[in-house]
Phi, psi and omega in degrees: 000125183270130178274130177229157174205155180275128179261106181292160173273134179232152187258109177299141176082001178282357170108187189301314181292330179279335176288330181284323177297324181292310183301308178304322181291324178290319179298317183297304186302314176308315184297314183296324182294319181300315182290330177294316175305312183295326174293315171308311178300313177297333176275000176086016178266070186295326183288321178288322177301314180297312178306314182287324176294322175291329179296317183304306184301326181293317182295317183207100187295115174222160177302315183300314179298317176299319177295326184287320175300319183291325184299311184277338168296311182298317181297338182268359178080023178256059188298334177290316176288324174304318180299322177300319186282327175300321179292321174298319174299321175296326180288315180299320176303316183291321186288319191240002189048041194295322182203170181268022185257017184301313182298319177293317178305310186298325176296316186291318175302313179301317175305308185289322182298315177293324171304321181275323188245343178085005181199175174265359183294125176105347184300322178299327180292326179292324178293315186293327174292319175299317176303312178297310182298317185285316175309318174296324183289317187288326176294321181291322177299312178304313181294325177295321183290326181286352173290334182263326184211117187291350178258005176316126171066015185275133181242351180259109186301332179282351175274359186283153166242121183252150179255135178272187183293332180264009177091001174294146185254143169231120173280121180293335179292339179284350177265003174305143177097000171239163171270128183248129181248115179261122170261094183275125185214181173208160184291334188274356192271107182298306178306326182297315179295324183287331177282341184304310179296334174296318177303317182300322181295326179287324175302315180303316181296333178246026186289340178262007179258119178280359186260008175234126182238131177254128183237121174275116187246101184281142182244008181299140170290327174269094184297339186287350180275352195272316178303309176304323177296313181300312182289331175290328182268357181055043183273130186279336187281155170291146181239139178241152178272155192281341174051030187093358186293326186295318179296310184301326184271356179058050173274106182264348178213162181220145015274149173227135176247126183241129178244130174256139178279181184294334181271003181087012180264150181285120177266322191202151178223127177240117179263124187066192178206152177252112185308325188276344181240350190308319185295318185286316182300315178300308185303316184301316181291329174290319178301319183295320180287339175280342185076024178297131177306138175084358178299129178293142172294138183276139171263106199273358175291344181294315177224137199307000000 
């Protein structure tokens, strides 16, 4: 029995949603193949189960797919190949903390290896080889997803690339060495519009400092709304789309202001704003991030 699946067409460079669609598709196809393999194995069709489980692992390398392949390979007496997949499962667990079965995989590997060789000597080399191979597979998958979205699977906010209204790209890592002030907002957010002139006041205070960068980060789902809005409001600053940065930084409400220090670490977070105090509060936090002598310690209890 041949394992088959339909491969959807995906458009490189199409952005975060396309990368997510590609990842979801691969995971879904791999899961369907895995269940098909399990069914074939339970029906006693070991060779079909092995082929389909291996196809599942190729589509999306996962601990579960590796376990399924090892299960039916071992049942078919192919312990050497089963050992390989157990080593893969053990490696994925180590690399991603994917599941709690690492100790069980290690014990099963040792059992199979002793059965094949009579001792544990050399098992470490098998694990190291699997580590190198699996690390390469997972890195290749990350690189593939980055074809669709440069921020795919990126957890470090300073590794993000954000896009401007005209499609221009900005790598946040290029701003390391400066204090970065991120303003998260949306066109539908009334408090964001009310806060905007206060941001402009803060910018004027630091207009002569090359060490402070202000970035306006729009969080609208519909990007087509943003340029007309900015033009109608006559906002002078460049605007960038969040590209998933909002999720990584766990921005759950807007307006939110996040300040990064010169080494790319989050220094301060302001959720919402106090109209009468916002300018001074944000200015004090920027001064603190700059390390200016005499900067007043910030009381963060006022805003989270």
